[in-house]
C-alpha positions in Angstrom: -87.5 120.4 -96.4 -84.4 122.4 -96.3 -81.8 120.8 -94.0 -80.8 124.0 -91.9 -78.0 121.8 -90.3 -76.1 121.5 -93.8 -73.3 123.7 -95.0 -72.2 124.4 -98.4 -73.3 126.2 -101.6 -76.4 124.2 -102.0 -77.8 125.5 -98.5 -80.5 128.3 -98.9 -79.2 131.2 -96.8 -82.5 132.2 -95.0 -84.1 130.9 -91.8 -87.3 129.1 -90.9 -90.4 131.3 -90.1 -92.9 129.7 -87.5 -90.3 126.9 -87.0 -91.8 124.3 -84.6 -94.8 126.3 -84.1 -97.1 124.6 -86.4 -100.4 125.5 -88.3 -102.5 125.9 -85.3 -99.9 127.8 -83.7 -99.5 130.0 -86.7 -103.5 130.8 -86.7 -103.4 131.6 -83.1 -100.5 133.9 -83.6 -102.3 135.9 -86.4 -105.5 135.9 -84.5 -103.7 137.4 -81.5 -101.9 139.9 -83.7 -105.2 141.2 -85.3 -106.7 141.6 -81.7 -103.6 143.6 -80.6 -103.6 145.9 -83.4 -107.2 146.6 -83.0 -106.6 147.2 -79.4 -103.8 149.6 -79.9 -105.5 151.5 -82.6 -108.5 152.0 -80.6 -106.7 153.0 -77.5 -104.6 155.5 -79.6 -107.8 157.1 -81.0 -109.5 157.4 -77.6 -106.5 159.0 -76.1 -106.3 161.7 -78.7 -110.2 161.9 -78.9 -109.9 163.0 -75.2 -107.9 166.1 -76.2 -111.0 167.4 -78.2 -112.8 168.1 -74.8 -110.1 170.7 -73.9 -110.2 174.3 -75.1 -109.3 175.4 -78.3 -105.5 176.7 -78.2 -104.2 180.2 -78.7 -101.5 179.3 -81.2 -101.6 177.8 -84.6 -100.4 174.4 -84.0 -101.1 172.5 -87.2 -99.9 175.2 -90.0 -97.2 174.1 -92.3 -97.6 170.4 -91.1 -95.0 169.0 -93.5 -92.4 171.3 -92.3 -93.5 170.6 -88.6 -93.0 166.9 -89.0 -89.8 167.3 -90.6 -88.7 169.5 -87.6 -89.9 167.1 -85.0 -88.2 164.1 -86.8 -85.0 166.0 -86.8 -85.4 166.8 -83.3 -86.5 163.2 -82.2 -84.1 161.2 -84.6 -81.1 163.2 -83.8 -81.8 163.1 -80.0 -80.4 166.7 -80.1 -82.5 167.4 -76.9 -81.5 164.3 -75.0 -78.0 165.2 -74.9 -78.7 168.8 -73.3 -77.2 168.7 -69.9 -76.8 164.9 -69.9 -74.5 163.1 -72.5 -74.9 159.6 -70.9 -78.7 160.0 -71.2 -78.6 161.1 -74.6 -76.4 157.9 -75.6 -78.9 155.9 -73.7 -81.8 157.3 -75.3 -80.3 157.3 -78.9 -79.3 153.6 -78.4 -82.8 152.6 -77.1 -84.9 154.7 -79.8 -82.7 153.6 -82.7 -82.4 150.0 -82.0 -86.4 149.8 -81.1 -87.1 151.5 -84.4 -84.6 149.0 -86.2 -86.4 146.1 -84.6 -89.9 147.4 -85.3 -88.7 148.1 -89.0 -87.2 144.7 -89.3 -90.3 142.8 -88.0 -92.5 144.8 -90.5 -90.3 143.8 -93.3 -90.4 140.1 -92.3 -94.3 140.4 -92.1 -94.4 142.0 -95.6 -92.4 139.0 -96.9 -94.6 136.4 -95.2 -98.1 137.9 -95.4 -98.1 140.1 -98.5 -95.3 139.3 -101.0 -95.4 135.4 -100.6 -98.7 134.7 -99.3 -101.0 137.4 -101.1 -99.1 138.2 -104.0 -97.6 134.8 -104.6 -94.0 135.8 -105.1 -90.8 134.2 -104.3 -89.6 135.3 -100.7 -86.8 137.9 -100.9 -86.0 137.0 -97.2 -82.9 134.9 -98.5 -79.5 135.3 -99.7 -77.6 138.5 -99.6 -80.8 140.5 -98.2 -81.0 138.0 -95.4 -77.5 138.1 -94.5 -77.5 141.8 -94.4 -80.8 141.8 -92.5 -79.6 139.6 -90.0 -76.3 141.6 -89.3 -78.2 144.9 -88.8 -80.9 143.4 -86.4 -78.3 141.8 -84.5 -76.1 145.0 -84.2 -79.0 147.5 -83.5 -80.6 145.0 -81.3 -77.6 144.8 -79.2 -77.5 148.7 -79.0 -80.9 148.4 -77.8 -80.1 146.1 -75.1 -77.2 148.2 -74.0 -79.3 151.1 -74.0 -81.8 149.7 -72.0 -79.4 148.3 -69.5 -78.0 151.9 -68.9 -81.6 153.0 -68.2 -82.2 150.1 -65.7 -78.6 150.9 -64.0 -79.4 154.6 -63.7 -82.8 153.9 -62.2 -82.2 151.0 -60.1 -78.4 150.9 -59.6 -77.5 154.6 -59.2 -81.2 155.6 -58.3 -80.7 159.0 -60.0 -82.9 161.5 -57.8 -84.4 163.0 -60.7 -86.0 159.7 -61.7 -87.8 159.2 -58.6 -90.6 160.9 -57.2 -94.2 160.4 -55.8 -95.7 159.8 -59.4 -93.6 156.8 -60.1 -95.5 153.7 -60.5 -95.9 150.2 -62.0 -95.8 151.7 -65.4 -92.2 152.9 -65.0 -91.0 149.4 -64.1 -93.1 148.0 -66.8 -91.7 150.0 -69.7 -87.9 149.6 -68.8 -88.1 145.8 -67.8 -90.5 145.1 -70.7 -88.3 146.6 -73.3 -85.3 144.7 -71.7 -86.8 141.4 -71.6 -88.0 141.9 -75.3 -84.5 142.7 -76.2 -83.0 140.0 -74.5 -85.6 137.4 -75.3 -85.2 138.1 -79.0 -81.7 137.1 -78.7 -82.8 133.8 -76.6 -85.0 132.8 -79.2 -82.4 133.2 -82.0 -79.7 131.5 -79.9 -82.2 128.3 -79.5 -82.9 128.5 -83.1 -79.3 128.5 -84.3 -78.5 125.7 -81.7 -81.7 123.6 -82.8 -81.0 123.8 -86.3 -77.4 122.7 -86.1 -75.3 125.9 -86.4 -75.8 126.8 -90.2 -72.7 128.5 -91.4 -74.4 131.5 -92.7 -75.9 132.3 -89.3 -72.5 133.7 -88.1 -73.8 136.9 -89.4 -76.3 137.0 -86.5 -73.3 137.2 -84.1 -75.4 137.7 -80.9 -77.6 135.0 -81.4 -74.5 132.7 -82.5 -72.7 133.7 -79.2 -75.7 132.8 -77.1 -76.2 129.3 -78.8 -72.6 128.6 -78.2 -73.1 129.6 -74.7 -76.0 127.3 -74.3 -74.2 124.6 -75.9 -71.2 125.1 -73.6 -73.5 124.9 -70.6 -74.7 121.5 -71.8 -77.7 122.2 -73.7 -78.2 119.9 -76.6 -79.7 120.3 -80.2 -82.8 118.4 -79.2 -83.2 120.2 -75.8 -82.9 123.6 -78.0 -85.5 122.2 -80.4 -87.7 121.5 -77.5 -87.4 124.7 -75.5 -87.9 126.9 -78.8 -91.7 127.0 -79.0 -92.0 128.0 -75.5 -89.4 130.9 -75.8 -91.0 131.7 -79.2 -94.4 132.1 -77.7 -93.0 133.9 -74.5 -91.5 136.5 -76.6 -94.5 136.8 -78.9 -97.0 137.2 -76.2 -94.6 139.8 -74.5 -94.5 141.8 -77.6 -98.3 141.7 -78.0 -98.6 142.7 -74.2 -96.3 145.8 -74.7 -98.2 147.0 -77.9 -101.6 146.5 -76.0 -100.1 148.5 -73.0 -98.9 151.5 -75.3 -102.2 153.4 -75.3 -102.9 152.4 -71.5 -99.7 154.0 -69.7 -96.3 155.4 -70.1 -95.3 153.6 -73.2 -97.8 156.1 -74.8 -95.1 158.7 -74.5 -93.6 157.2 -77.8 -96.6 158.6 -79.6 -97.7 161.5 -77.6 -94.1 163.0 -77.2 -93.6 163.1 -81.1 -97.2 164.8 -81.5 -96.1 167.2 -78.8 -92.9 168.2 -80.6 -94.9 168.5 -84.0 -97.3 170.9 -82.4 -95.1 173.1 -80.3 -95.2 176.7 -80.5 -91.5 178.2 -80.9 -92.5 181.4 -78.9 -94.2 179.4 -75.9 -93.3 181.0 -72.8 -91.9 184.3 -74.3 -95.4 185.1 -75.1 -98.3 184.1 -73.2 -101.9 183.3 -74.4 -104.1 186.1 -74.4 -107.9 185.5 -72.6 -111.0 186.3 -74.3 -113.0 189.6 -73.5 -116.0 186.9 -72.7 -117.0 187.6 -69.2 -117.9 183.8 -68.8 -114.5 182.8 -69.3 -112.8 180.9 -66.9 -108.9 180.1 -66.6 -108.5 177.1 -64.7 -111.7 176.2 -62.8 -112.1 172.8 -64.4 -109.6 170.6 -66.1 -111.3 171.2 -69.5 -110.5 174.8 -68.9 -106.9 173.8 -70.3 -106.4 173.8 -73.9 -105.9 170.4 -75.8 -102.2 171.1 -76.2 -102.0 171.5 -72.5 -103.6 168.1 -71.9 -101.2 166.7 -74.8 -98.4 168.2 -72.7 -99.7 166.2 -69.6 -99.4 163.0 -71.7 -96.1 163.6 -73.2 -94.3 164.0 -70.2 -91.8 160.9 -69.3 -91.1 161.6 -65.9 -87.6 162.2 -66.7 -87.1 164.9 -64.2 -85.0 167.1 -66.4 -87.2 170.1 -65.5 -87.1 169.6 -62.0 -83.3 169.3 -61.9 -82.9 172.8 -63.4 -85.7 174.5 -61.6 -84.1 177.3 -59.5 -87.7 177.2 -57.3 -87.3 173.6 -56.4 -83.4 174.0 -55.7 -84.3 176.7 -53.2 -86.9 174.1 -51.4 -89.8 176.1 -52.8 -92.9 174.0 -53.2 -92.7 173.9 -57.0 -91.6 170.9 -59.0 -92.6 171.5 -62.6 -92.8 167.8 -63.4 -94.9 167.4 -60.5 -97.2 170.1 -61.4 -97.9 168.5 -64.9 -98.2 165.2 -63.6 -100.6 166.2 -60.7 -103.0 167.5 -63.4 -102.7 164.7 -65.6 -103.4 162.2 -62.7 -106.3 164.2 -61.5 -107.8 164.1 -65.4 -107.3 160.5 -65.7 -109.0 159.8 -62.3 -111.9 162.3 -63.0 -112.5 160.5 -66.4 -112.4 157.1 -64.7 -114.8 158.3 -61.8 -112.3 157.5 -59.1 -112.2 161.0 -57.6 -114.7 164.0 -57.2 -114.2 167.3 -58.9 -112.3 169.7 -57.1 -110.6 173.1 -57.5 -107.8 173.1 -59.9 -105.7 175.7 -57.9 -106.4 177.3 -54.6 -104.9 178.8 -51.4 -105.0 175.7 -49.1 -107.8 173.3 -48.8 -108.4 170.3 -51.2 -107.1 171.5 -54.5 -105.2 169.9 -57.1 -102.3 172.2 -57.1 -101.7 174.6 -54.0 -101.4 178.4 -54.7 -97.9 178.6 -52.9 -96.6 176.1 -55.6 -97.7 178.4 -58.5 -96.5 181.5 -56.7 -93.1 179.9 -56.5 -92.4 180.0 -60.3 -89.9 182.4 -61.4 -91.0 182.1 -65.0 -87.6 181.6 -65.9 -88.2 178.8 -68.7 -85.6 176.5 -67.6 -87.9 173.9 -67.4 -89.2 174.4 -70.8 -85.6 174.5 -72.2 -84.6 171.4 -70.5 -87.6 169.2 -71.7 -86.8 166.8 -74.3 -90.3 166.7 -75.6 -91.2 170.5 -75.8 -93.8 170.7 -72.7 -94.8 174.2 -72.3 -95.0 174.3 -68.7 -95.2 178.1 -68.3 -98.6 178.1 -70.5 -100.2 175.8 -67.9 -98.6 177.7 -64.9 -99.9 180.9 -66.1 -103.4 179.8 -66.5 -103.6 178.8 -62.9 -101.8 182.1 -62.0 -104.8 184.0 -63.5 -107.2 181.8 -61.8 -105.5 182.6 -58.4 -105.7 186.4 -59.5 -109.4 186.2 -60.3 -110.0 184.6 -56.9 -107.8 187.2 -55.3 -105.6 184.5 -53.8 -102.2 186.1 -54.0 -99.6 187.5 -51.3 -100.7 190.8 -50.1 -97.3 192.1 -51.4 -98.3 191.2 -54.8 -101.7 192.9 -54.5 -99.8 196.0 -53.6 -97.9 195.9 -56.6 -100.9 195.6 -58.5 -102.4 198.7 -56.8 -99.4 200.9 -57.4 -99.5 200.1 -61.0 -103.3 200.8 -61.3 -103.0 204.1 -59.3 -99.5 205.4 -60.1 -98.5 203.6 -63.4 -95.5 201.9 -62.0 -94.8 199.2 -59.4 -93.3 201.4 -56.8 -96.3 203.6 -56.2 -94.3 206.6 -56.5 -95.6 209.5 -58.2 -95.1 209.0 -62.0 -93.9 212.6 -62.5 -90.8 211.7 -60.7 -89.9 208.9 -63.2 -87.2 211.0 -65.0 -85.6 212.4 -61.8 -82.6 210.3 -62.2 -81.4 212.4 -65.1 -80.9 215.4 -62.9 -77.7 214.3 -61.7 -76.4 214.0 -65.5 -73.9 216.9 -66.8 -76.4 216.9 -69.9 -79.9 216.9 -70.8 -81.4 213.5 -71.9 -83.6 214.2 -75.0 -87.5 214.4 -74.6 -88.6 211.8 -77.4 -92.3 213.6 -77.1 -90.8 216.7 -78.6 -88.4 215.9 -81.2 -87.3 212.8 -83.4 -84.9 210.5 -81.9 -83.0 207.5 -83.5 -83.5 205.4 -80.5 -86.6 205.9 -78.1 -85.1 204.7 -75.1 -87.6 202.8 -72.5 -86.0 203.1 -69.3 -88.2 201.0 -67.1 -89.4 201.0 -63.5 -86.3 199.9 -61.5 -83.7 202.1 -63.4 -86.2 204.9 -62.9 -87.1 204.7 -59.1 -84.7 202.2 -57.5 -81.5 204.0 -56.1 -79.0 201.2 -56.9 -80.5 200.8 -60.8 -80.6 204.8 -61.1 -76.7 204.4 -61.4 -77.4 201.8 -64.2 -79.6 204.4 -66.0 -77.2 207.0 -65.8 -74.3 205.2 -67.0 -76.3 204.1 -70.0 -77.5 207.5 -70.7 -73.7 208.4 -70.7 -72.9 205.7 -73.0 -75.7 206.9 -75.4 -74.4 210.5 -75.0 -71.0 209.4 -76.1 -72.2 208.0 -79.4 -73.3 209.5 -82.6 -76.9 208.6 -82.4 -79.8 210.3 -80.7 -81.7 209.1 -77.8 -84.8 210.2 -76.2 -87.0 208.9 -73.3 -90.6 209.5 -72.7 -90.3 211.2 -69.2 -93.6 210.8 -67.3 -95.4 209.6 -70.1 -93.4 206.2 -69.8 -95.5 203.8 -67.7 -94.8 200.3 -66.4 -94.7 197.7 -69.3 -96.8 195.0 -67.6 -94.5 192.1 -68.2 -94.4 190.3 -64.8 -97.9 191.2 -63.7 -98.9 189.4 -66.8 -96.8 186.2 -65.6 -98.2 186.5 -62.2 -101.7 186.4 -63.7 -102.9 189.8 -64.0 -103.8 189.8 -67.6 -106.3 193.0 -67.8 -103.8 195.3 -66.1 -101.2 194.0 -68.4 -103.5 195.1 -71.6 -104.1 198.5 -70.0 -100.5 199.3 -69.4 -99.8 198.1 -73.0 -102.4 200.2 -74.5 -101.3 203.2 -72.4 -97.7 202.8 -73.3 -98.3 202.0 -77.0 -100.2 205.2 -77.2 -97.2 207.0 -76.1 -94.8 205.2 -78.6 -97.2 206.2 -81.5 -96.9 209.8 -80.6 -93.2 209.8 -81.0 -91.0 209.7 -84.1 -88.1 207.3 -83.6 -86.5 204.3 -85.5 -85.5 201.7 -82.8 -87.1 201.0 -79.4 -84.3 200.3 -76.7 -84.8 198.7 -73.4 -82.8 198.6 -70.3 -84.6 195.7 -68.8 -84.6 192.4 -70.8 -88.3 191.8 -69.2 -89.4 194.8 -71.1 -87.5 194.0 -74.3 -89.4 190.5 -74.4 -92.7 191.8 -73.9 -92.3 194.6 -76.5 -90.8 192.2 -78.9 -93.0 189.0 -78.5 -96.2 190.1 -76.6 -97.3 193.7 -77.6 -97.6 192.6 -81.3 -99.9 189.9 -80.5 -102.3 192.3 -78.9 -105.6 193.2 -80.8 -106.5 196.4 -79.2 -109.8 196.8 -81.1 -110.9 194.0 -78.7 -110.9 196.5 -76.1 -112.1 199.7 -77.8 -115.4 199.7 -75.9 -114.1 198.7 -72.5 -114.3 201.9 -70.4 -111.4 200.5 -68.2 -109.2 200.5 -70.9 -108.4 204.3 -71.4 -106.1 204.1 -74.6 -106.8 205.1 -78.2 -104.8 202.4 -80.0 -106.7 200.8 -83.0 -105.7 197.2 -84.1 -102.3 195.7 -83.7 -99.1 197.5 -83.0 -95.9 196.6 -84.7 -97.7 193.4 -86.0 -95.1 193.1 -88.9 -91.9 194.4 -87.0 -91.8 197.5 -88.5 -90.2 198.9 -85.2 -87.0 197.4 -84.3 -86.8 196.3 -80.5 -83.5 195.9 -79.1 -82.0 195.5 -75.7 -79.4 198.0 -74.7 -76.6 195.4 -75.0 -77.7 194.7 -78.6 -77.7 198.4 -79.3 -74.5 199.3 -77.6 -72.9 196.5 -79.4 -73.8 197.8 -82.7 -72.5 201.2 -81.9 -69.1 199.8 -80.5 -68.7 197.7 -83.6 -69.6 200.8 -85.9 -66.8 202.7 -84.1 -69.5 205.3 -82.6 -68.3 204.3 -79.2 -64.5 204.1 -79.1 -63.1 201.1 -77.2 -59.8 199.3 -77.9 -60.3 196.3 -75.5 -57.6 197.3 -73.1 -59.3 199.8 -71.0 -60.0 197.8 -67.9 -58.2 194.8 -66.4 -60.8 193.4 -64.0 -61.6 189.6 -63.7 -65.4 189.1 -64.2 -68.2 186.7 -64.8 -71.1 187.4 -66.5 -74.8 186.3 -65.6 -77.3 185.5 -68.6 -80.7 187.1 -67.8 -83.6 184.6 -68.4 -85.6 187.0 -70.7 -82.5 188.1 -72.7 -80.9 184.5 -72.9 -83.3 181.6 -72.7 -86.4 183.7 -73.9 -84.7 185.4 -76.9 -81.3 183.6 -77.5 -79.0 186.5 -76.9 -76.0 185.5 -75.4 -73.0 187.0 -77.4 -73.6 190.6 -77.5 -73.2 191.2 -73.8 -70.1 188.9 -73.7 -68.6 190.9 -76.6 -69.3 194.1 -74.7 -67.6 192.8 -71.6 -64.5 191.7 -73.6 -64.7 195.2 -75.3 -63.9 196.8 -72.2 -60.5 194.7 -71.6 -61.9 192.7 -68.7 -60.9 189.0 -68.4 -64.3 187.0 -68.7 -64.7 183.7 -66.7 -67.8 181.8 -67.3 -69.9 180.1 -64.6 -70.6 176.5 -65.3 -74.1 177.2 -65.6 -74.1 179.7 -68.5 -76.1 180.8 -71.8 -79.2 178.4 -72.0 -78.2 176.8 -68.9 -78.0 179.8 -66.8 -79.6 179.9 -63.3 -82.2 182.2 -62.6 -81.7 185.3 -60.2 -85.0 184.6 -58.4 -86.8 187.7 -59.5 -88.9 186.9 -62.5 -92.5 185.6 -62.5 -93.2 188.2 -59.6 -90.5 186.8 -57.4 -89.0 190.1 -56.9 -92.1 191.4 -54.8 -92.9 188.0 -53.1 -91.9 186.9 -49.5 -90.3 183.3 -49.5 -88.8 181.5 -46.7 -85.9 179.8 -48.8 -82.3 178.6 -48.2 -80.4 179.3 -50.0 -81.8 181.9 -52.0 -81.3 181.5 -55.8 -79.1 184.7 -55.7 -76.8 183.2 -53.1 -76.4 180.1 -54.9 -75.6 181.8 -58.1 -73.0 184.2 -56.1 -71.5 180.9 -54.7 -71.1 179.5 -58.1 -69.2 182.5 -59.4 -66.8 182.4 -56.5 -66.2 178.8 -56.0 -67.1 176.9 -59.5 -65.6 179.2 -62.3 -61.9 178.8 -63.2 -61.0 181.9 -61.7 -62.6 181.0 -58.4 -62.2 183.7 -55.7 -60.3 185.6 -58.0 -63.6 187.1 -59.7 -64.0 190.7 -58.9 -67.0 191.7 -60.3 -70.4 189.9 -61.3 -71.6 191.5 -64.2 -75.6 191.7 -64.9 -77.5 193.1 -67.8 -80.9 193.1 -66.1 -82.2 195.5 -63.4 -84.1 193.0 -61.6 -80.6 190.6 -61.3 -79.1 193.7 -60.0 -81.5 194.1 -57.3 -81.6 190.3 -56.4 -78.0 190.1 -56.4 -77.2 192.9 -54.3 -79.8 191.5 -51.9 -78.0 188.1 -52.2 -74.6 189.6 -51.5 -75.7 190.9 -48.4 -77.8 188.0 -47.1 -75.2 185.5 -48.2 -72.3 187.4 -46.7 -70.6 188.0 -50.0 -70.1 191.8 -49.7 -66.4 191.5 -49.0 -65.9 188.9 -52.0 -67.5 190.2 -54.8 -69.2 193.5 -56.5 -72.4 193.4 -58.3 -71.9 195.5 -61.4 -74.2 196.6 -64.5 -72.7 195.9 -67.9 -73.5 199.6 -68.5 -71.5 200.9 -65.6 -68.5 198.7 -66.8 -68.8 200.1 -70.2 -69.3 203.8 -68.8 -66.1 203.2 -66.8 -64.1 201.8 -69.8 -65.5 205.1 -71.9 -64.1 207.3 -69.1 -60.8 205.4 -68.8 -60.5 205.9 -72.6 -60.7 209.7 -72.3 -63.7 210.2 -74.1 -65.5 213.5 -72.8 -69.3 213.0 -72.8 -71.1 215.5 -75.2 -67.6 216.6 -76.9 -68.6 217.2 -80.5 -65.0 217.4 -81.4 -64.7 213.5 -81.3 -66.3 212.2 -84.4 -67.7 209.0 -84.9 -65.5 206.3 -85.4 -62.6 208.4 -84.2 -60.7 207.1 -81.1 -60.1 209.5 -78.3 -56.5 209.3 -76.6 -56.3 206.8 -73.6 -55.1 208.2 -70.4 -51.4 207.4 -69.6 
């Protein structure tokens, strides 16, 4: 028998396995291990089998599976999304994940040595010498990071009591997960410390520095070697049974997120939210009458939720005291599904206006479709897909605000959201000193989709005229559709009116195909997103025989990206960079801040073109704390522009407060620059209701550019100024 208390070169550098456990204990351990693994595998299989009851998903989720797994592994192992907006949380999760994985791998290596390498294959154990010493050092070091990480989690949850970690869906599983992990980590060191003390402090065990430290603490506390030997089996079995209990619990509750979250990242749709799933033309189709109307990916989303509250903490609707909490919507659906499957509740409507439903209609009406929740989610939950499914159900049942119903009527009858005669769509051009080309009559470089608000809203007409002035000052030909332009349908789709969206899309694509142009340019980021990401997804052939769909489009439009789609900031940036619009970067000297529109920024990752243009005018740009992907929504998306809410403060008011109080320039900010007509409308309203009229001016980026061009002394329409030639500046 090896004397583990000796020192010197003759001592075998390893540790005893099943020390003080005995043959019977070893048999019991293996029996429990087998039962645990069987239970775990059956539980995991049952959870994944449940997803099969959901509807097929609209997106290709398993194409290029090796590539998907590699991308998911990178995201998970680097913890890149965990660090987003929460550095401490990122460090905490990295410590827990890498510590847990190291301990799991280490335990697996030990099992391979004991059960396969030595017992099954009859080879000499490799769990000794340099390998053992390296193993022990790494396990102790990573285990310590694991305990520190779980300790931070305990402090944030129970010490700081972070608001976003507590809500109505907190239950015993939250406590079980964090405390069981903590006890597993600490318990492993206690077992190690008792063994080191009980075997007489073998010299080579100093590499197990945490266990060695605890053994010394036990010794200084009066524990003898014989006492440690006596206590060791009890601590060993406690640790083993807790480990088995944790593994058994994985498929049963919150610990399952370690599996479902990775699966969710693997199967994510990188265009989720920016393109919504279409619905079949089958008249028997239902959107959200039953929990199994949701797709298998929607149900996986529910299981992947870790209750971290990151989505809730960035939601502008929740910040404005609207009834929406993105986390609770996902978890309400999950809770209902689990209770229904267990026979603990009766079937009820998924979403309805009042009454006994899983989700209330007012909750869904509160969503601004800003995608902040999806951007913040570390496990790629696609909230907006589930939300849209429920909005479509409400639309089918006619349970929407009257103001929204009026918008639907306006679009159906007048082809615009204002309800004005569509023949007046281009009346805004009458105040210009030049004529805007009719793209229906002659070829153009840019076909400019002006949009509803720049066409009919008085404040946004100024944005349209300034953008027309910019284009006229360039060397490209730009034309519009005049009264053949109709509403693009983006926001009514997000409210749930799918067929009205399809009708508008078909009518508009008919007009596009009747024109000759190279690039489609949009004033509104909402239009830009829907033309770029949603119109190419529509198979118009499906609606060829539908008498309600009065268009002649066949097949797909722009399926392969033959037509380039740009937001006006991208198009103008190209013109400035090419010298077609002469700016020196010194024309204006305002102190400004810029607001990222959700549909341009979070939806389509365009952050730099607008900023480059602001700087090109000479303005001093100061960023708000929430900028780029973290930008705060104006409140106008998802139909918010047309709905009535009792909220305080409004998202627009909060954003203006941030501009004036939280930027480096503070109250010195003169102009709040926007690049979206809906943002313009919401912030002009917020400036009045928030009493900011004397403090800051809302200005469209195109208006700023037009002013800079005028200050440069460029005469719009003057052919004597050639492309790239700078006109003289005013003195």
